[in-house]
Structure formats: structure tokens, C-alpha cells
PAVONU-602743 format. One record per residue (C-alpha): residue number from 1; x, y, z; residue in three letters. Coordinates in pm, 1 decimal, padded with zeros to 6 digits. Layout:
BEGIN
<site><num>NUM</num><c1>X</c1><c2>Y</c2><c3>Z</c3><residuo>Ala</residuo></site>
...
END
This chain:
BEGIN
<site><num>1</num><c1>11790.8</c1><c2>12943.7</c2><c3>11615.4</c3><residuo>Met</residuo></site>
<site><num>2</num><c1>11795.9</c1><c2>13253.7</c2><c3>11394.1</c3><residuo>Ile</residuo></site>
<site><num>3</num><c1>11433.5</c1><c2>13332.2</c2><c3>11485.7</c3><residuo>Tyr</residuo></site>
<site><num>4</num><c1>11508.4</c1><c2>13270.3</c2><c3>11854.6</c3><residuo>His</residuo></site>
<site><num>5</num><c1>11822.4</c1><c2>13479.8</c2><c3>11850.9</c3><residuo>Asp</residuo></site>
<site><num>6</num><c1>11695.4</c1><c2>13777.6</c2><c3>11650.9</c3><residuo>Thr</residuo></site>
<site><num>7</num><c1>11315.6</c1><c2>13807.1</c2><c3>11676.7</c3><residuo>Ile</residuo></site>
<site><num>8</num><c1>11152.4</c1><c2>13595.4</c2><c3>11949.3</c3><residuo>Trp</residuo></site>
<site><num>9</num><c1>11110.7</c1><c2>13775.4</c2><c3>12276.7</c3><residuo>Gly</residuo></site>
<site><num>10</num><c1>11230.4</c1><c2>14115.6</c2><c3>12158.5</c3><residuo>Lys</residuo></site>
<site><num>11</num><c1>10991.5</c1><c2>14374.7</c2><c3>12308.7</c3><residuo>Pro</residuo></site>
<site><num>12</num><c1>10799.4</c1><c2>14573.2</c2><c3>12049.6</c3><residuo>Thr</residuo></site>
<site><num>13</num><c1>10511.6</c1><c2>14815.9</c2><c3>12069.3</c3><residuo>Lys</residuo></site>
<site><num>14</num><c1>10498.1</c1><c2>14866.8</c2><c3>11691.8</c3><residuo>Asp</residuo></site>
<site><num>15</num><c1>10148.2</c1><c2>14773.9</c2><c3>11575.9</c3><residuo>Val</residuo></site>
<site><num>16</num><c1>10271.5</c1><c2>14616.4</c2><c3>11250.5</c3><residuo>Asp</residuo></site>
<site><num>17</num><c1>10518.2</c1><c2>14393.0</c2><c3>11435.5</c3><residuo>Lys</residuo></site>
<site><num>18</num><c1>10255.3</c1><c2>14304.8</c2><c3>11696.3</c3><residuo>Leu</residuo></site>
<site><num>19</num><c1>10009.0</c1><c2>14211.4</c2><c3>11421.8</c3><residuo>Phe</residuo></site>
<site><num>20</num><c1>10268.9</c1><c2>14000.9</c2><c3>11242.4</c3><residuo>Arg</residuo></site>
<site><num>21</num><c1>10356.3</c1><c2>13824.2</c2><c3>11567.7</c3><residuo>Gly</residuo></site>
<site><num>22</num><c1>09991.5</c1><c2>13756.3</c2><c3>11645.0</c3><residuo>Leu</residuo></site>
<site><num>23</num><c1>09930.9</c1><c2>13631.0</c2><c3>11291.4</c3><residuo>Ser</residuo></site>
<site><num>24</num><c1>10224.1</c1><c2>13389.7</c2><c3>11311.8</c3><residuo>Phe</residuo></site>
<site><num>25</num><c1>10096.2</c1><c2>13253.7</c2><c3>11642.6</c3><residuo>Glu</residuo></site>
<site><num>26</num><c1>09751.1</c1><c2>13206.4</c2><c3>11490.2</c3><residuo>Ile</residuo></site>
<site><num>27</num><c1>09912.5</c1><c2>13015.5</c2><c3>11203.6</c3><residuo>Met</residuo></site>
<site><num>28</num><c1>10119.8</c1><c2>12811.2</c2><c3>11449.5</c3><residuo>Gln</residuo></site>
<site><num>29</num><c1>09822.3</c1><c2>12687.2</c2><c3>11653.8</c3><residuo>Ala</residuo></site>
<site><num>30</num><c1>09821.5</c1><c2>12307.9</c2><c3>11635.6</c3><residuo>Gly</residuo></site>
<site><num>31</num><c1>10149.4</c1><c2>12292.9</c2><c3>11443.6</c3><residuo>Leu</residuo></site>
<site><num>32</num><c1>10513.7</c1><c2>12267.5</c2><c3>11536.3</c3><residuo>Ala</residuo></site>
<site><num>33</num><c1>10672.0</c1><c2>12610.9</c2><c3>11526.8</c3><residuo>Phe</residuo></site>
<site><num>34</num><c1>10936.5</c1><c2>12473.9</c2><c3>11289.1</c3><residuo>Gln</residuo></site>
<site><num>35</num><c1>10651.5</c1><c2>12425.7</c2><c3>11040.4</c3><residuo>Thr</residuo></site>
<site><num>36</num><c1>10561.2</c1><c2>12793.2</c2><c3>11064.2</c3><residuo>Val</residuo></site>
<site><num>37</num><c1>10923.3</c1><c2>12895.5</c2><c3>11020.4</c3><residuo>Leu</residuo></site>
<site><num>38</num><c1>10944.9</c1><c2>12676.2</c2><c3>10709.4</c3><residuo>Lys</residuo></site>
<site><num>39</num><c1>10665.2</c1><c2>12883.7</c2><c3>10554.8</c3><residuo>Phe</residuo></site>
<site><num>40</num><c1>10771.9</c1><c2>13221.7</c2><c3>10698.3</c3><residuo>Glu</residuo></site>
<site><num>41</num><c1>10915.0</c1><c2>13372.8</c2><c3>10379.4</c3><residuo>Ser</residuo></site>
<site><num>42</num><c1>10623.7</c1><c2>13248.7</c2><c3>10168.3</c3><residuo>Gly</residuo></site>
<site><num>43</num><c1>10370.8</c1><c2>13396.1</c2><c3>10409.4</c3><residuo>Met</residuo></site>
<site><num>44</num><c1>10560.2</c1><c2>13726.0</c2><c3>10429.0</c3><residuo>Asp</residuo></site>
<site><num>45</num><c1>10557.4</c1><c2>13743.5</c2><c3>10050.1</c3><residuo>Glu</residuo></site>
<site><num>46</num><c1>10195.0</c1><c2>13637.3</c2><c3>10003.8</c3><residuo>Ala</residuo></site>
<site><num>47</num><c1>10062.0</c1><c2>13864.8</c2><c3>10278.3</c3><residuo>Phe</residuo></site>
<site><num>48</num><c1>10289.4</c1><c2>14158.7</c2><c3>10184.2</c3><residuo>His</residuo></site>
<site><num>49</num><c1>10477.0</c1><c2>14143.7</c2><c3>10513.6</c3><residuo>Gly</residuo></site>
<site><num>50</num><c1>10146.0</c1><c2>14106.8</c2><c3>10697.8</c3><residuo>Phe</residuo></site>
<site><num>51</num><c1>10054.5</c1><c2>14458.3</c2><c3>10590.2</c3><residuo>Ser</residuo></site>
<site><num>52</num><c1>09733.8</c1><c2>14553.9</c2><c3>10767.2</c3><residuo>Ile</residuo></site>
<site><num>53</num><c1>09640.2</c1><c2>14789.9</c2><c3>10482.4</c3><residuo>Asp</residuo></site>
<site><num>54</num><c1>09693.1</c1><c2>14518.6</c2><c3>10221.4</c3><residuo>Tyr</residuo></site>
<site><num>55</num><c1>09510.5</c1><c2>14246.1</c2><c3>10412.4</c3><residuo>Leu</residuo></site>
<site><num>56</num><c1>09200.7</c1><c2>14462.0</c2><c3>10465.1</c3><residuo>Thr</residuo></site>
<site><num>57</num><c1>09147.6</c1><c2>14475.9</c2><c3>10088.0</c3><residuo>Thr</residuo></site>
<site><num>58</num><c1>09130.9</c1><c2>14098.8</c2><c3>10041.8</c3><residuo>Leu</residuo></site>
<site><num>59</num><c1>08822.3</c1><c2>13900.6</c2><c3>09948.7</c3><residuo>Thr</residuo></site>
<site><num>60</num><c1>08710.5</c1><c2>13538.7</c2><c3>09968.8</c3><residuo>Glu</residuo></site>
<site><num>61</num><c1>08856.2</c1><c2>13490.9</c2><c3>09619.5</c3><residuo>Thr</residuo></site>
<site><num>62</num><c1>09195.0</c1><c2>13591.7</c2><c3>09761.2</c3><residuo>Asp</residuo></site>
<site><num>63</num><c1>09155.6</c1><c2>13340.1</c2><c3>10044.8</c3><residuo>Val</residuo></site>
<site><num>64</num><c1>09104.3</c1><c2>13067.0</c2><c3>09784.9</c3><residuo>Glu</residuo></site>
<site><num>65</num><c1>09414.7</c1><c2>13181.9</c2><c3>09594.3</c3><residuo>Lys</residuo></site>
<site><num>66</num><c1>09619.0</c1><c2>13171.2</c2><c3>09914.4</c3><residuo>Phe</residuo></site>
<site><num>67</num><c1>09494.6</c1><c2>12821.3</c2><c3>09985.8</c3><residuo>Cys</residuo></site>
<site><num>68</num><c1>09644.3</c1><c2>12701.2</c2><c3>09658.5</c3><residuo>Ser</residuo></site>
<site><num>69</num><c1>09985.0</c1><c2>12852.2</c2><c3>09737.9</c3><residuo>Asn</residuo></site>
<site><num>70</num><c1>10224.6</c1><c2>12575.6</c2><c3>09849.5</c3><residuo>Pro</residuo></site>
<site><num>71</num><c1>10458.6</c1><c2>12834.1</c2><c3>10007.7</c3><residuo>Arg</residuo></site>
<site><num>72</num><c1>10217.8</c1><c2>12917.3</c2><c3>10290.5</c3><residuo>Ile</residuo></site>
<site><num>73</num><c1>10014.0</c1><c2>12739.0</c2><c3>10555.2</c3><residuo>Ile</residuo></site>
<site><num>74</num><c1>09691.2</c1><c2>12674.7</c2><c3>10367.6</c3><residuo>Arg</residuo></site>
<site><num>75</num><c1>09429.5</c1><c2>12681.6</c2><c3>10638.4</c3><residuo>Asn</residuo></site>
<site><num>76</num><c1>09114.9</c1><c2>12866.0</c2><c3>10530.5</c3><residuo>His</residuo></site>
<site><num>77</num><c1>09001.0</c1><c2>12948.7</c2><c3>10884.4</c3><residuo>Ala</residuo></site>
<site><num>78</num><c1>09339.9</c1><c2>13085.0</c2><c3>10990.8</c3><residuo>Lys</residuo></site>
<site><num>79</num><c1>09376.2</c1><c2>13296.7</c2><c3>10676.3</c3><residuo>Ile</residuo></site>
<site><num>80</num><c1>09023.2</c1><c2>13433.4</c2><c3>10716.0</c3><residuo>Arg</residuo></site>
<site><num>81</num><c1>09095.3</c1><c2>13514.5</c2><c3>11082.0</c3><residuo>Ala</residuo></site>
<site><num>82</num><c1>09411.8</c1><c2>13706.0</c2><c3>10991.5</c3><residuo>Ile</residuo></site>
<site><num>83</num><c1>09223.9</c1><c2>13910.0</c2><c3>10730.4</c3><residuo>Ile</residuo></site>
<site><num>84</num><c1>08939.9</c1><c2>13973.1</c2><c3>10976.5</c3><residuo>His</residuo></site>
<site><num>85</num><c1>09186.8</c1><c2>14072.4</c2><c3>11249.3</c3><residuo>Asn</residuo></site>
<site><num>86</num><c1>09360.7</c1><c2>14316.1</c2><c3>11014.0</c3><residuo>Ala</residuo></site>
<site><num>87</num><c1>09025.9</c1><c2>14489.1</c2><c3>10958.9</c3><residuo>Arg</residuo></site>
<site><num>88</num><c1>08960.2</c1><c2>14509.3</c2><c3>11332.6</c3><residuo>Val</residuo></site>
<site><num>89</num><c1>09306.0</c1><c2>14646.5</c2><c3>11404.3</c3><residuo>Ile</residuo></site>
<site><num>90</num><c1>09290.2</c1><c2>14897.0</c2><c3>11119.4</c3><residuo>Gln</residuo></site>
<site><num>91</num><c1>08988.2</c1><c2>15057.3</c2><c3>11290.0</c3><residuo>Glu</residuo></site>
<site><num>92</num><c1>09183.6</c1><c2>15120.5</c2><c3>11610.7</c3><residuo>Asn</residuo></site>
<site><num>93</num><c1>09552.3</c1><c2>15024.5</c2><c3>11595.5</c3><residuo>Pro</residuo></site>
<site><num>94</num><c1>09620.2</c1><c2>15163.1</c2><c3>11942.6</c3><residuo>Arg</residuo></site>
<site><num>95</num><c1>09383.0</c1><c2>14903.8</c2><c3>12092.4</c3><residuo>Ala</residuo></site>
<site><num>96</num><c1>09620.8</c1><c2>14621.8</c2><c3>11993.2</c3><residuo>Leu</residuo></site>
<site><num>97</num><c1>09911.4</c1><c2>14798.5</c2><c3>12161.8</c3><residuo>Ile</residuo></site>
<site><num>98</num><c1>09709.9</c1><c2>14880.1</c2><c3>12474.7</c3><residuo>Asp</residuo></site>
<site><num>99</num><c1>09556.1</c1><c2>14533.7</c2><c3>12507.6</c3><residuo>Asn</residuo></site>
<site><num>100</num><c1>09896.4</c1><c2>14372.2</c2><c3>12454.8</c3><residuo>Thr</residuo></site>
<site><num>101</num><c1>10100.6</c1><c2>14589.6</c2><c3>12690.1</c3><residuo>Trp</residuo></site>
<site><num>102</num><c1>09849.2</c1><c2>14762.7</c2><c3>12918.3</c3><residuo>Gly</residuo></site>
<site><num>103</num><c1>09785.1</c1><c2>14475.4</c2><c3>13160.6</c3><residuo>Pro</residuo></site>
<site><num>104</num><c1>10152.1</c1><c2>14483.8</c2><c3>13265.2</c3><residuo>Ile</residuo></site>
<site><num>105</num><c1>10190.8</c1><c2>14864.2</c2><c3>13264.1</c3><residuo>Asn</residuo></site>
<site><num>106</num><c1>10379.3</c1><c2>14866.6</c2><c3>12931.6</c3><residuo>Tyr</residuo></site>
<site><num>107</num><c1>10689.4</c1><c2>14703.3</c2><c3>13085.1</c3><residuo>Met</residuo></site>
<site><num>108</num><c1>10817.3</c1><c2>14354.1</c2><c3>12992.4</c3><residuo>Pro</residuo></site>
<site><num>109</num><c1>10763.3</c1><c2>14086.2</c2><c3>13253.6</c3><residuo>Leu</residuo></site>
<site><num>110</num><c1>11059.8</c1><c2>13854.9</c2><c3>13312.4</c3><residuo>Asp</residuo></site>
<site><num>111</num><c1>10963.7</c1><c2>13511.7</c2><c3>13443.8</c3><residuo>His</residuo></site>
<site><num>112</num><c1>11327.5</c1><c2>13429.4</c2><c3>13530.9</c3><residuo>Leu</residuo></site>
<site><num>113</num><c1>11291.0</c1><c2>13069.1</c2><c3>13417.9</c3><residuo>Leu</residuo></site>
<site><num>114</num><c1>11558.0</c1><c2>12811.2</c2><c3>13481.8</c3><residuo>Asp</residuo></site>
<site><num>115</num><c1>11363.3</c1><c2>12545.7</c2><c3>13290.3</c3><residuo>Glu</residuo></site>
<site><num>116</num><c1>11092.2</c1><c2>12564.0</c2><c3>13023.3</c3><residuo>Pro</residuo></site>
<site><num>117</num><c1>10732.9</c1><c2>12578.0</c2><c3>13140.9</c3><residuo>Arg</residuo></site>
<site><num>118</num><c1>10417.4</c1><c2>12502.0</c2><c3>12948.6</c3><residuo>Ala</residuo></site>
<site><num>119</num><c1>10199.3</c1><c2>12791.7</c2><c3>12836.3</c3><residuo>Ala</residuo></site>
<site><num>120</num><c1>09908.9</c1><c2>12617.6</c2><c3>13012.2</c3><residuo>Ser</residuo></site>
<site><num>121</num><c1>10075.6</c1><c2>12703.7</c2><c3>13345.2</c3><residuo>Glu</residuo></site>
<site><num>122</num><c1>10007.7</c1><c2>13068.9</c2><c3>13269.6</c3><residuo>Phe</residuo></site>
<site><num>123</num><c1>09639.0</c1><c2>13027.6</c2><c3>13175.2</c3><residuo>His</residuo></site>
<site><num>124</num><c1>09504.8</c1><c2>13250.2</c2><c3>13453.2</c3><residuo>Glu</residuo></site>
<site><num>125</num><c1>09766.5</c1><c2>13520.1</c2><c3>13383.8</c3><residuo>Phe</residuo></site>
<site><num>126</num><c1>09686.1</c1><c2>13509.4</c2><c3>13012.4</c3><residuo>Thr</residuo></site>
<site><num>127</num><c1>09313.1</c1><c2>13575.2</c2><c3>13058.7</c3><residuo>Gln</residuo></site>
<site><num>128</num><c1>09378.8</c1><c2>13945.3</c2><c3>13126.9</c3><residuo>Gln</residuo></site>
<site><num>129</num><c1>09503.2</c1><c2>13964.3</c2><c3>12767.7</c3><residuo>Phe</residuo></site>
<site><num>130</num><c1>09267.6</c1><c2>13715.5</c2><c3>12600.6</c3><residuo>Val</residuo></site>
<site><num>131</num><c1>08943.8</c1><c2>13879.3</c2><c3>12712.6</c3><residuo>Asn</residuo></site>
<site><num>132</num><c1>09022.9</c1><c2>14234.5</c2><c3>12586.9</c3><residuo>Pro</residuo></site>
<site><num>133</num><c1>09160.4</c1><c2>14099.7</c2><c3>12258.5</c3><residuo>Leu</residuo></site>
<site><num>134</num><c1>08839.5</c1><c2>13903.0</c2><c3>12207.7</c3><residuo>Lys</residuo></site>
<site><num>135</num><c1>08633.2</c1><c2>14209.8</c2><c3>12303.1</c3><residuo>Gln</residuo></site>
<site><num>136</num><c1>08815.1</c1><c2>14398.7</c2><c3>12027.1</c3><residuo>Met</residuo></site>
<site><num>137</num><c1>08665.6</c1><c2>14140.8</c2><c3>11791.9</c3><residuo>Gly</residuo></site>
<site><num>138</num><c1>08981.9</c1><c2>13945.6</c2><c3>11713.1</c3><residuo>Leu</residuo></site>
<site><num>139</num><c1>08940.6</c1><c2>13583.2</c2><c3>11608.1</c3><residuo>Lys</residuo></site>
<site><num>140</num><c1>09132.3</c1><c2>13265.0</c2><c3>11694.2</c3><residuo>Arg</residuo></site>
<site><num>141</num><c1>09245.6</c1><c2>13416.9</c2><c3>12020.9</c3><residuo>Ile</residuo></site>
<site><num>142</num><c1>09281.4</c1><c2>13150.3</c2><c3>12287.1</c3><residuo>Gly</residuo></site>
<site><num>143</num><c1>09500.6</c1><c2>13135.2</c2><c3>12595.9</c3><residuo>Pro</residuo></site>
<site><num>144</num><c1>09781.2</c1><c2>12926.5</c2><c3>12443.6</c3><residuo>Val</residuo></site>
<site><num>145</num><c1>09793.8</c1><c2>13130.8</c2><c3>12122.7</c3><residuo>Thr</residuo></site>
<site><num>146</num><c1>09790.2</c1><c2>13455.7</c2><c3>12320.0</c3><residuo>Val</residuo></site>
<site><num>147</num><c1>10059.3</c1><c2>13339.9</c2><c3>12560.6</c3><residuo>Tyr</residuo></site>
<site><num>148</num><c1>10280.1</c1><c2>13238.4</c2><c3>12268.2</c3><residuo>Ser</residuo></site>
<site><num>149</num><c1>10213.3</c1><c2>13581.4</c2><c3>12116.0</c3><residuo>Tyr</residuo></site>
<site><num>150</num><c1>10311.2</c1><c2>13754.7</c2><c3>12440.8</c3><residuo>Leu</residuo></site>
<site><num>151</num><c1>10636.9</c1><c2>13559.0</c2><c3>12441.0</c3><residuo>Gln</residuo></site>
<site><num>152</num><c1>10706.1</c1><c2>13633.1</c2><c3>12074.9</c3><residuo>Ala</residuo></site>
<site><num>153</num><c1>10660.0</c1><c2>14011.6</c2><c3>12105.2</c3><residuo>Val</residuo></site>
<site><num>154</num><c1>10852.9</c1><c2>14040.8</c2><c3>12431.6</c3><residuo>Gly</residuo></site>
<site><num>155</num><c1>10569.0</c1><c2>14112.3</c2><c3>12671.8</c3><residuo>Val</residuo></site>
<site><num>156</num><c1>10687.5</c1><c2>13817.2</c2><c3>12878.0</c3><residuo>Val</residuo></site>
<site><num>157</num><c1>11050.6</c1><c2>13713.1</c2><c3>12878.4</c3><residuo>Asn</residuo></site>
<site><num>158</num><c1>11062.9</c1><c2>13335.9</c2><c3>12891.0</c3><residuo>Asp</residuo></site>
<site><num>159</num><c1>11421.6</c1><c2>13301.6</c2><c3>12773.6</c3><residuo>His</residuo></site>
<site><num>160</num><c1>11587.2</c1><c2>13065.7</c2><c3>13018.7</c3><residuo>Leu</residuo></site>
<site><num>161</num><c1>11827.7</c1><c2>13226.8</c2><c3>13264.9</c3><residuo>Leu</residuo></site>
<site><num>162</num><c1>12120.7</c1><c2>13048.1</c2><c3>13101.6</c3><residuo>Gln</residuo></site>
<site><num>163</num><c1>12022.3</c1><c2>13173.5</c2><c3>12753.1</c3><residuo>Cys</residuo></site>
<site><num>164</num><c1>12273.8</c1><c2>13407.2</c2><c3>12589.7</c3><residuo>Asp</residuo></site>
<site><num>165</num><c1>11992.3</c1><c2>13614.0</c2><c3>12434.6</c3><residuo>Phe</residuo></site>
<site><num>166</num><c1>11808.2</c1><c2>13719.8</c2><c3>12749.4</c3><residuo>Arg</residuo></site>
END
């Protein structure tokens, strides 16, 4: 509830917060989000708050060290993707902002939901974000991960109408 009430769905155009949100959604893929939240503080510590500058300096040896850390999600492919994505974003940080917010003219989109809907229902909508993010060179960017990212960083407001934190 703390994550829902204070972070999830809050619009941000800050590249560091966007990168952190995307990284968490990459880590979440295939897992319950409660699992990701359980490891949140460990991942923030290990990845220096998902610092793009820090992550770009890491090597394969660092990936192996991370994968022995019981305080984080220890998935080699996901960790490598986050490091790779940090390098891509460092080259052109504005591209992450533009490819996240540009398709909806930099204004949050409110779906006005009265009941939860599956991310798969928004597959066609999500493609306008997935394709440019992939063209940037980002890895582990699929429609469900990207839609979850868009929700997390406030691009789409999927808080239910009856939610106190709309």
C-alpha cells in the first residue's frame, strides 16, 4: 500500500525516476509485484539508487557479484539488461523522456477505470511506446512490461475511480 499510495502512478518526467521505474518493471516481469517490493531496498542499495552513471561502469564480474546478493532479484539476464539500458540512456537521456511521454503529448492519460483491467487489453496502445524504446536499443522491453512502466511513472492513470489516491 505504501508503494501504491506514494509512488505508483505519480507522473514524472525525471530521467532518473523513469529509469528506476523501468528497471523495476523489468525486474518484476514474471514475478508478483510483492516480490519486487520485498527486494526494493536491497536493489536500491546494490544499484546505488539505480544511478545511471554508476550502472554504466559495471562489468560482468559485477553482474556475478549481484547474483550472489540475497537482498536483490538475482536474475542474470535482467541485471544485464538494466546495465545495458543504463548505457543506452546515458547516451541520450532525453530519448527516454520523449519516448515515454511523447506519444501522448506529454500529458497523463486517465483511463477512468471502475474495475481493474489486464495490461494485455492495452497491447495495441502500448506498441507506440514499445517500438521507439526498442529502437533506442533498450532490452527486455515488451508490451506488458512497458504498460506496467507507463502505469508506474504516471503516463497512464489506472487508479480506480473509487481510489483515494487518484
